[in-house]
C-alpha positions as CSV (number, residue, x, y, z in Angstrom):
1,M,115.0,-38.2,53.2
2,N,117.9,-36.2,51.9
3,I,117.8,-34.5,48.6
4,E,120.4,-36.8,47.0
5,I,118.3,-39.9,47.5
6,A,115.2,-38.1,46.3
7,N,117.0,-37.1,43.1
8,K,118.3,-40.7,42.7
9,L,114.7,-42.0,43.0
10,L,113.6,-39.6,40.4
11,Q,116.5,-40.5,38.0
12,L,116.0,-44.2,38.4
13,R,112.3,-43.9,37.7
14,K,113.0,-41.9,34.5
15,E,115.7,-44.4,33.4
16,K,113.1,-47.2,33.8
17,G,110.7,-45.2,31.6
18,L,108.0,-45.1,34.3
19,S,105.6,-42.3,35.1
20,Q,104.8,-41.5,38.8
21,E,101.4,-43.2,38.2
22,A,103.0,-46.3,36.8
23,L,105.4,-46.6,39.6
24,A,102.7,-46.1,42.1
25,Q,100.7,-49.0,40.6
26,E,103.7,-51.2,40.7
27,L,104.1,-50.6,44.4
28,G,100.5,-50.4,45.3
29,I,100.7,-46.9,46.6
30,S,99.4,-43.4,45.6
31,R,101.0,-41.2,43.0
32,Q,101.2,-38.5,45.7
33,A,103.4,-40.7,47.8
34,V,105.9,-41.1,44.9
35,S,105.8,-37.4,44.3
36,K,106.7,-36.7,48.0
37,W,109.6,-39.1,47.8
38,E,111.0,-37.4,44.8
39,R,110.6,-33.9,46.5
40,A,112.3,-35.2,49.7
41,E,109.1,-34.5,51.6
42,A,108.7,-38.1,52.8
43,S,110.7,-41.4,52.8
44,P,109.7,-44.9,51.5
45,D,109.3,-47.5,54.2
46,T,111.5,-50.6,54.4
47,D,109.1,-52.7,52.3
48,N,108.9,-50.1,49.5
49,L,112.7,-49.6,49.5
50,I,113.1,-53.4,49.0
51,E,110.6,-53.3,46.1
52,L,112.2,-50.3,44.6
53,A,115.7,-52.0,44.7
54,K,114.2,-55.1,43.0
55,L,112.4,-53.1,40.4
56,Y,115.5,-51.1,39.4
57,G,117.8,-54.1,39.7
58,I,120.1,-52.6,42.3
59,S,121.0,-53.4,45.9
60,L,119.6,-51.4,48.9
61,D,123.1,-50.1,49.5
62,E,123.3,-48.7,46.0
63,L,119.8,-47.2,46.4
64,L,120.6,-45.5,49.7
65,L,124.3,-44.6,49.4
66,H,123.6,-42.6,46.3
67,E,126.1,-44.3,44.0
68,P,125.8,-42.6,40.6
69,T,123.3,-44.2,38.1
70,A,124.3,-44.9,34.5
71,Q,122.5,-41.7,33.3
72,E,124.1,-39.6,36.1
73,E,127.6,-40.9,35.2
74,K,126.9,-40.0,31.5
75,N,125.6,-36.5,32.5
76,N,128.6,-36.0,34.8
77,D,131.0,-36.9,32.0
78,Q,129.3,-34.5,29.6
79,T,129.3,-31.8,32.2
80,N,133.0,-32.3,33.0
81,E,133.9,-32.1,29.3
82,T,131.9,-29.0,28.4
83,D,130.8,-27.2,31.6
84,N,133.7,-27.2,34.1
85,S,133.4,-23.4,34.8
86,K,129.6,-23.2,35.3
87,Y,128.4,-21.7,38.6
88,V,124.9,-21.9,39.9
89,H,123.8,-20.6,43.2
90,V,120.3,-20.5,44.7
91,G,119.8,-18.9,48.1
92,F,118.2,-16.1,50.1
93,D,120.5,-13.6,48.3
94,G,119.0,-14.6,45.0
95,I,119.7,-16.8,42.0
96,H,123.1,-16.4,40.4
97,V,124.3,-18.3,37.3
98,K,127.6,-17.9,35.5
99,E,128.6,-19.8,32.4
100,E,132.1,-20.5,31.2
101,D,131.4,-18.5,28.0
102,G,130.9,-15.4,30.1
103,D,127.1,-15.3,30.2
104,E,125.6,-14.3,33.6
105,V,122.2,-14.2,35.1
106,H,121.4,-12.6,38.5
107,V,118.0,-12.5,40.1
108,S,117.5,-11.0,43.5
109,W,115.4,-8.4,45.4
110,K,117.6,-5.8,43.8
111,G,116.5,-6.6,40.3
112,I,117.1,-8.9,37.4
113,H,120.3,-8.7,35.4
114,V,121.0,-10.8,32.3
115,H,124.4,-10.2,30.6
116,E,125.5,-12.1,27.5
117,K,129.2,-11.8,26.8
118,H,128.7,-11.5,23.1
119,G,125.1,-10.3,23.1
120,D,122.5,-8.2,24.8
121,K,122.6,-6.9,28.4
122,V,119.3,-6.4,30.2
123,D,119.1,-4.8,33.7
124,I,115.7,-4.4,35.4
125,D,115.5,-2.7,38.8
126,E,113.7,0.1,40.6
127,Q,115.3,2.6,38.3
128,G,113.6,1.0,35.2
129,V,114.6,-1.2,32.3
130,Y,117.9,-0.9,30.6
131,I,118.9,-2.7,27.4
132,N,122.5,-2.5,26.5
133,G,123.0,0.4,28.8
134,K,120.1,2.4,27.2
135,Q,117.1,3.3,29.4
136,Y,113.9,1.9,27.9
137,D,110.6,3.6,28.1
138,H,111.4,5.1,31.6
139,D,108.2,7.2,31.8
140,D,106.0,4.2,30.9
141,W,107.9,2.0,33.3
142,K,107.5,4.6,36.1
143,E,103.8,4.9,35.4
144,F,103.4,1.1,35.5
145,K,105.4,0.9,38.7
146,H,103.1,3.3,40.5
147,E,99.8,2.1,39.0
148,H,97.9,0.2,41.7
149,R,94.2,0.7,40.8
150,Y,92.5,-2.4,39.4
151,D,88.8,-3.1,39.3
152,F,89.1,-6.8,40.5
153,P,91.0,-7.7,43.7
154,F,92.6,-10.8,42.0
155,G,95.7,-10.6,44.2
156,V,93.8,-10.6,47.5
157,I,91.6,-13.6,46.3
158,L,94.7,-15.6,45.2
159,F,96.6,-14.9,48.4
160,L,93.6,-16.0,50.5
161,G,93.2,-19.1,48.3
162,Y,96.9,-19.9,49.0
163,L,96.4,-19.5,52.7
164,I,93.3,-21.8,52.7
165,Y,95.1,-24.4,50.6
166,G,98.2,-24.3,52.9
167,L,96.1,-24.7,56.1
168,L,94.1,-27.6,54.6
169,T,96.9,-29.5,53.0
170,G,100.1,-28.3,54.7
171,L,101.7,-28.0,51.3
172,W,103.0,-24.4,51.6
173,H,106.0,-25.3,49.5
174,P,106.3,-25.1,46.5
175,A,102.7,-23.8,46.3
176,W,103.9,-20.3,47.3
177,I,105.2,-19.9,43.7
178,I,101.7,-19.3,42.5
179,L,101.8,-15.9,44.2
180,F,104.0,-14.8,41.2
181,I,100.7,-15.0,39.2
182,I,99.6,-11.8,41.0
183,P,102.0,-9.4,39.3
184,L,101.7,-11.4,36.0
185,I,97.9,-10.9,35.9
186,Y,98.2,-7.2,36.8
187,S,100.9,-6.6,34.2
188,F,99.0,-8.5,31.5
189,V,95.9,-6.3,32.2
190,T,98.0,-3.2,32.0
191,A,99.6,-4.3,28.8
192,V,96.2,-4.9,27.2
193,K,94.8,-1.6,28.4
194,K,97.9,0.4,27.3
195,R,98.3,-1.7,24.2
196,K,102.0,-2.1,24.9
197,L,103.6,-5.6,25.1
198,S,106.5,-4.2,27.1
199,Y,104.2,-3.7,30.1
200,F,103.9,-7.5,30.6
201,A,106.2,-8.7,33.4
202,Y,108.0,-11.4,31.4
203,P,111.0,-11.5,33.8
204,I,108.6,-12.5,36.6
205,L,107.2,-15.3,34.4
206,A,110.7,-16.5,33.8
207,V,111.5,-16.6,37.5
208,M,108.2,-18.4,38.2
209,I,109.0,-21.1,35.6
210,F,112.5,-21.5,36.8
211,L,111.5,-22.0,40.5
212,W,108.6,-24.3,39.7
213,V,110.7,-26.6,37.5
214,G,113.6,-26.5,39.9
215,F,111.6,-27.3,43.0
216,T,109.3,-29.9,41.4
217,K,111.6,-31.6,38.9
218,F,115.0,-30.7,40.4
219,M,116.1,-29.4,37.0
220,W,117.8,-26.2,38.0
221,H,120.0,-26.8,35.0
222,P,119.3,-26.3,32.2
223,T,116.1,-24.5,33.1
224,W,118.1,-21.4,34.1
225,V,118.6,-20.8,30.3
226,I,115.1,-19.3,30.3
227,F,116.6,-16.1,31.7
228,L,118.5,-15.7,28.5
229,T,115.1,-15.3,26.7
230,I,114.5,-12.0,28.6
231,P,116.5,-9.9,26.2
232,C,114.7,-11.5,23.3
233,F,111.4,-10.7,24.8
234,Y,112.2,-7.0,25.3
235,A,113.7,-6.8,21.8
236,I,110.5,-8.2,20.3
237,A,108.3,-6.1,22.6
238,Q,110.2,-2.9,21.7
239,Y,109.8,-3.6,18.0
240,I,106.1,-4.3,18.3
241,D,105.4,-1.2,20.5
242,H,107.5,0.9,18.1
243,R,105.5,-0.3,15.1
244,K,102.2,0.5,16.8
245,N,103.3,4.1,17.1
246,F,103.3,4.6,13.3
């Protein structure tokens, strides 16, 4: 099944006010089957397509040709009125978002960069953390970057768990996103030990949430807005860490 039909099935179910469990009961199938349809991992058979068309009050052609639903038309109208210049790109080169008001978010292997046209600018890369062009706690960041000694091999256990789960179920995607938990746990432990909130890898948490919601709910927009909270986190963390020094 292509992603357009999968998205349409998701939108139609929501317009009908049905949960995945409720729809599954209506069709006499499992909730997992409905979930796979909406993630484009499987396709409904002919009987289920007919039942879906009846349930939603549309023809099979409307269901399969991806004609816009009422909610999609409303969303498209709102988007055309207020968001004509928005650019969102997700690919192997990273995640890139540009808003018409000038705000930009770039996430890639080279780092995380959040630039608000009339606000803060946060750049995180191998050189450290920069807020509005000023380097933030470089020595602490460098120490955190090279600190690899932990008492409990949580990362190894989680990775092995992911491999076992993938081999048993075949659901490698989007389960791989849980691997982001590894640096989150390590950074949390370090933040607690050092008593510095700025050690917590909040940008990684933001990326994890963005990918999970995007791949499971197909809501890349407006979930990307979570990247704009990164400057807020570092501003709060900097204030708290500074207060603790006095």
